[in-house]
DRENVEXNU-774639 format. One line per 5 residues: number of its first residue (from 1); their letters; for each residue x, y, z of C-alpha. Coordinates in steps of 0.5 Angstrom, whole numbers, m for minus. Layout:
<recs>
NUM> A> X Y Z  ...
</recs>
This chain:
<recs>
1> XXXXX> 195 274 187  194 267 185  192 262 190  191 255 190  187 252 195
6> XXXXX> 188 244 196  182 241 199  174 242 197  171 241 204  167 246 208
11> XXXXX> 174 249 211  178 249 204  172 252 200  171 258 206  178 260 205
16> XXXXX> 177 260 197  170 264 198  174 269 203  180 270 198  176 271 192
21> XXXXX> 171 276 195  178 280 197  180 280 190  185 274 189  185 269 183
26> XXXXX> 183 262 186  183 255 184  181 249 189  184 242 188  179 237 191
31> XXXXX> 182 230 190  175 227 189  168 231 189  167 237 193  164 236 200
36> XXXXX> 164 229 199  169 227 205  169 229 212  164 235 210  159 230 207
41> XXXXX> 156 226 213  156 230 219  151 233 223  152 240 220  152 244 227
46> XXXXX> 154 251 228  155 250 235  159 255 239  156 252 246  160 245 244
51> XXXXX> 166 248 242  171 245 247  177 242 245  177 234 245  183 233 250
56> XXXXX> 180 235 257  181 232 264  179 225 265  177 224 258  183 219 256
61> XXXXX> 181 214 262  174 215 261  174 213 253  179 207 255  174 204 260
66> XXXXX> 168 206 255  172 201 250  170 195 254  162 196 252  159 193 245
71> XXXXX> 157 199 242  163 204 245  164 210 241  171 209 241  175 204 237
76> XXXXX> 183 204 237  187 200 232  192 196 235  196 197 228  198 204 229
81> XXXXX> 205 206 231  210 211 233  206 217 230  200 215 234  204 214 240
86> XXXXX> 207 221 239  200 224 238  197 220 244  203 223 248  201 230 246
91> XXXXX> 193 229 247  195 227 254  199 233 255  194 237 253  189 234 258
96> XXXXX> 191 238 264  186 243 267  190 249 265  191 247 257  184 245 257
101> XXXXX> 181 252 259  186 256 255  184 252 249  176 253 250  177 260 251
106> XXXXX> 181 261 244  176 256 241  170 260 244  173 267 242  173 264 235
111> XXXXX> 166 262 235  163 269 236  162 271 229  159 264 227  152 265 226
116> XXXXX> 153 272 223  158 269 218  153 264 215  148 270 215  154 273 211
121> XXXXX> 154 267 206  147 267 205  147 275 203  153 274 198  149 269 194
126> XXXXX> 151 262 197  145 257 197  145 252 203  140 249 208  140 252 214
131> XXXXX> 136 251 221  135 255 227  131 251 232  137 250 237  140 245 240
136> XXXXX> 138 240 246  142 235 250  138 229 252  141 225 258  138 218 261
141> XXXXX> 142 219 267  144 224 272  152 223 271  150 224 263  146 230 265
146> XXXXX> 151 233 269  157 232 264  154 237 259  151 242 264  158 243 266
151> XXXXX> 161 243 259  156 248 257  157 252 263  164 252 262  163 255 255
156> XXXXX> 159 261 258  165 262 263  169 262 257  165 267 253  160 263 250
161> XXXXX> 154 268 250  148 262 251  143 262 253  143 255 257  138 252 261
166> XXXXX> 138 245 265  131 242 264  127 236 267  125 230 263  118 233 262
171> XXXXX> 120 239 260  125 236 255  119 232 252  115 238 251  120 242 247
176> XXXXX> 121 236 243  116 230 243  121 226 239  124 224 246  123 218 250
181> XXXXX> 120 217 257  127 214 259  130 221 258  131 224 265  133 231 263
186> XXXXX> 137 236 258  140 242 257  137 247 252  141 252 248  136 255 244
191> XXXXX> 141 260 240  145 254 236  144 253 229  145 247 224  146 246 216
196> XXXXX> 146 240 212  153 240 211  153 238 203  149 244 201  154 249 204
201> XXXXX> 160 245 200  156 245 194  153 252 195  160 255 196  163 251 190
206> XXXXX> 157 254 186  158 261 188  166 260 186  164 258 179  159 263 178
211> XXXXX> 164 269 181  171 268 177  174 262 182  176 255 179  174 249 183
216> XXXXX> 177 242 180  175 236 182  178 229 182  184 233 182  189 230 187
221> XXXXX> 195 234 189  201 230 189  206 235 191  205 242 193  211 244 188
226> XXXXX> 207 242 182  202 248 183  203 254 179  201 260 185  203 265 189
231> XXXXX> 200 262 195  198 255 197  193 254 202  193 246 205  186 245 207
236> XXXXX> 186 237 206  183 235 212  186 228 214  191 228 208  194 235 210
241> XXXXX> 200 232 214  203 228 208  202 234 203  206 238 209  212 233 209
246> XXXXX> 217 236 214  212 241 216  207 236 219  205 236 226  202 230 230
251> XXXXX> 195 229 227  190 223 227  184 221 223  178 220 227  173 216 223
256> XXXXX> 166 218 224  160 215 221  152 217 220  146 214 217  141 219 214
261> XXXXX> 134 216 213  126 217 213  122 214 218  115 213 220  116 215 227
266> XXXXX> 117 222 230  122 227 228  126 231 233  125 239 232  132 241 235
271> XXXXX> 139 238 234  140 233 239  146 231 243  144 224 246  149 224 252
276> XXXXX> 151 217 254  150 215 247  155 220 244  151 221 238  148 227 235
281> XXXXX> 142 228 230  140 233 225  133 233 222  133 236 215  128 238 209
286> XXXXX> 124 232 206  123 229 213  130 226 214  134 225 220  141 224 220
291> XXXXX> 144 220 226  152 221 227  157 219 232  163 214 233  171 216 234
296> XXXXX> 175 211 231  182 212 231  185 207 225  189 212 221  187 213 214
301> XXXXX> 182 208 213  175 210 209  172 203 209  165 203 212  163 198 217
306> XXXXX> 156 196 217  157 194 225  159 201 227  152 204 223  148 199 227
311> XXXXX> 152 201 233  149 209 232  142 207 231  142 202 237  145 208 241
316> XXXXX> 140 213 240  134 208 241  133 209 248  133 217 247  128 217 241
321> XXXXX> 121 215 242  119 211 236  124 213 231  127 207 227  130 208 220
326> XXXXX> 126 206 214  128 209 207  136 210 208  138 216 203  146 215 206
331> XXXXX> 150 211 210  157 215 211  164 214 214  169 220 214  175 222 217
336> XXXXX> 176 228 222  182 231 223  185 232 230  191 235 232  194 232 238
341> XXXXX> 192 238 242  185 238 239  185 245 236  185 247 229  192 249 225
346> XXXXX> 191 256 222  196 261 219  203 261 215  208 255 215  214 257 218
351> XXXXX> 220 257 213  216 256 207  214 262 204  207 262 200  205 256 204
356> XXXXX> 199 256 209  195 251 213  188 251 215  186 244 218  185 240 224
361> XXXXX> 178 243 225  176 236 228  168 236 229  168 244 229  169 245 221
366> XXXXX> 162 247 220  162 252 226  169 255 224  170 254 217  167 261 215
371> XXXXX> 172 265 220  178 261 218  177 263 211  176 270 213  183 270 217
376> XXXXX> 187 266 212  185 271 207  188 277 212  194 273 213  195 272 206
381> XXXXX> 193 278 203  194 283 208  201 280 211  198 280 218  197 275 224
386> XXXXX> 191 277 227  191 276 235  185 271 235  190 266 231  195 266 236
391> XXXXX> 193 259 239  192 256 233  199 257 229  203 251 227  209 254 231
396> XXX> 206 251 238  208 244 236  215 246 235
</recs>
């Protein structure tokens, strides 16, 4: 079977990897360079503990109140029109306690094999940078600590295997000396891992090229009808909607930013989530620290705005003892695809034989990329719908 995969990020390449291993002839079409979109500048967390859907009770009100602050992690463009209003209505409807809990259980179930999936990639010969030092949420206030302690506790109740431990500020600094004296406590999740996301994209692309797959870069797809294939997988992130046409669903692009730099200061030993700052950090080989965050709803806009990079650095300053950027390797802005209910869209497209979708992973693309690829391969090659995909089917938007 010939399969075309549209999108060369971690999700699309993971689909191509699973399909090629199962014997399909695979070609990946990427509008730019592989791994240089949403997959390039994120923290690379493989993080089942923070797999909760974005729509949750109280999120909309808290986010809008937070916009009043100078370094708010959320900015909404006033130019967005009817499609954004439709998305907002769907987001609000998905923010009930019942739907949040159902979404959390579905996502946690999908993360069960996340660590094993990355071990399998390595065993198959995919080369990438991996760190297994765990995650630490650091908080400056009791409410900030309670928010993420509750989130991880709910994930445990939904099936996350943890372990999770709430610790004091002194314990947090003992675990990670990069934290400042202002940190009053933390939540430690020692089993979490992270990768350098660009290395995963590059590793998957290299494996495909070495194992009979094709990866076409700078090859934008204008129409799915132009592709000569028995099956097509749309994994184009924020651009998936325009390719799907009448089969599209409410999804918005949330722009995130990051900075990757060296410093003479103390580097974190863990993946850190800085609670009140709403930013994450990952320490990579070569003494590099990446700080990432921001959730700007501005449509398809990849413009890098230095003020938003500055906001990330300022937001992290109170949490980190002495880290300041020195030599900057990368300043990045990328678009994360978010369906209105915060859950990925995975599976066949109704009424369009041979068309499949794997998009909308938001901040979970790294965690869920490999399992998404495996499940998509089963849907296409075995003509089945795995039970765990039911909550993620496109039909839920009908």
